[in-house]
C-alpha positions in Angstrom: -105.0 -11.1 7.3 -103.0 -12.0 4.0 -104.3 -15.5 3.8 -106.0 -15.0 0.4 -104.6 -12.9 -2.6 -107.0 -12.0 -5.4 -105.6 -10.8 -8.8 -106.9 -10.1 -12.2 -105.6 -8.7 -15.5 -106.7 -5.3 -16.4 -106.8 -4.0 -20.0 -106.3 -0.2 -20.0 -107.0 0.0 -23.6 -103.7 1.6 -24.4 -101.2 1.0 -27.3 -98.0 2.2 -28.3 -95.9 2.1 -31.4 -92.1 1.7 -31.1 -90.1 3.2 -34.0 -87.1 1.4 -35.2 -83.8 2.6 -33.5 -82.1 4.8 -36.1 -78.6 3.4 -37.3 -76.4 6.5 -36.9 -73.8 4.7 -39.0 -76.1 4.6 -42.0 -74.9 8.0 -43.4 -77.1 9.7 -46.1 -79.4 7.9 -48.5 -78.2 7.1 -52.1 -79.3 9.5 -54.7 -82.6 8.4 -56.3 -84.8 11.3 -57.4 -88.2 11.5 -58.9 -88.2 15.0 -60.3 -85.6 16.4 -62.7 -85.3 19.9 -61.2 -82.4 20.9 -59.2 -83.2 22.7 -56.0 -79.9 22.6 -54.2 -80.9 19.8 -51.8 -77.8 18.0 -50.2 -77.2 14.3 -51.0 -74.3 12.2 -50.6 -71.6 13.1 -53.2 -68.0 14.4 -53.3 -68.5 18.2 -53.7 -68.9 19.8 -50.4 -68.0 18.7 -46.9 -71.2 17.8 -44.9 -70.4 16.2 -41.7 -68.1 13.7 -39.7 -69.5 10.4 -38.7 -68.0 7.3 -36.9 -65.7 5.3 -38.9 -66.9 2.1 -40.6 -64.7 -0.7 -41.9 -64.3 -0.3 -45.6 -64.4 3.7 -45.6 -61.8 5.0 -48.0 -58.6 6.2 -46.3 -58.7 9.5 -48.1 -62.1 10.2 -46.2 -60.6 9.6 -42.8 -60.6 12.9 -40.7 -56.8 12.5 -39.9 -56.7 15.9 -38.1 -59.4 14.8 -35.8 -57.5 11.6 -35.0 -54.3 13.6 -34.3 -56.3 15.8 -31.9 -57.2 12.6 -29.9 -60.7 12.2 -31.2 -62.2 8.9 -32.3 -61.5 7.6 -35.8 -64.1 9.6 -37.9 -64.9 9.6 -41.6 -65.7 12.7 -43.6 -69.0 12.7 -45.5 -69.5 15.0 -48.6 -72.6 16.0 -50.3 -73.8 17.3 -53.7 -77.1 18.6 -54.7 -80.2 16.8 -55.9 -83.6 17.3 -57.2 -86.7 18.0 -55.0 -87.9 14.5 -54.4 -86.1 11.5 -53.0 -87.3 7.9 -52.6 -86.0 6.0 -49.7 -86.2 2.4 -50.7 -86.1 -1.0 -48.8 -83.9 -2.2 -51.6 -81.2 0.5 -51.2 -81.0 0.0 -47.4 -78.1 -2.5 -47.5 -78.1 -4.3 -44.2 -77.7 -8.0 -43.0 -81.2 -8.6 -41.8 -84.8 -6.8 -41.9 -84.4 -5.2 -38.5 -81.1 -3.6 -39.5 -82.7 -2.3 -42.8 -85.4 -0.7 -40.9 -82.9 1.0 -38.6 -81.1 2.3 -41.6 -84.5 3.6 -43.2 -85.4 5.2 -39.9 -82.2 7.1 -39.9 -82.6 8.2 -43.5 -86.1 9.4 -42.8 -84.8 11.5 -39.9 -81.8 13.0 -41.9 -83.7 13.9 -45.0 -86.4 15.4 -43.1 -83.7 17.4 -41.1 -82.4 18.7 -44.3 -85.9 19.8 -45.4 -86.1 17.5 -48.4 -89.2 16.1 -50.0 -89.1 12.3 -49.8 -91.2 9.2 -50.3 -90.9 5.7 -48.7 -91.0 2.4 -50.4 -91.4 -0.9 -48.4 -92.5 -4.3 -49.6 -96.3 -3.8 -49.7 -96.3 -0.2 -48.7 -95.6 3.1 -50.7 -95.9 6.5 -49.1 -95.8 9.2 -51.7 -93.2 12.1 -51.4 -93.9 14.7 -48.8 -92.3 16.4 -46.0 -92.9 17.8 -42.3 -93.6 16.4 -39.0 -96.7 14.6 -40.1 -95.0 12.9 -42.9 -92.1 11.9 -40.9 -94.3 10.4 -38.3 -96.2 8.6 -41.0 -93.0 7.0 -42.5 -91.6 6.0 -39.1 -95.0 4.5 -38.2 -94.9 2.4 -41.5 -91.4 1.3 -40.4 -92.5 0.4 -37.1 -95.4 -1.7 -38.3 -93.6 -3.3 -41.2 -94.0 -7.0 -41.1 -96.6 -6.8 -38.3 -99.3 -9.5 -39.0 -97.4 -11.0 -42.0 -95.9 -13.8 -40.1 -92.1 -14.5 -39.9 
């Protein structure tokens, strides 16, 4: 008759990990390598054109894609690359951002980009070091470490 309602919480025993949102404006990570052997892996540099990305305040005028702007595209910046050795470290201290969440977003973008380039990389976070590797499993492990960074450590 609708006079009484019964309810209860039900625990399905499920959990989920939410990766940090990658910051597409982060570009490529700085060059920091572990090994000394050049293997032709792309890194930020000034040798070869790599890609166009959205303009960020402070980008040098010589790197603005003026032809794209003349065609009516958004303001874009040209990124160039060079070659580096086989292992790269993605480090918390290199991810320059105003707050920890933004740093995690920068690092998430770097993980995805260097994996896309096929580079061997490691991840250094305060309290966590993941040795260099590559592949879907390594990418998932790094993104999981970023997602869980700071969990259980208080504010």
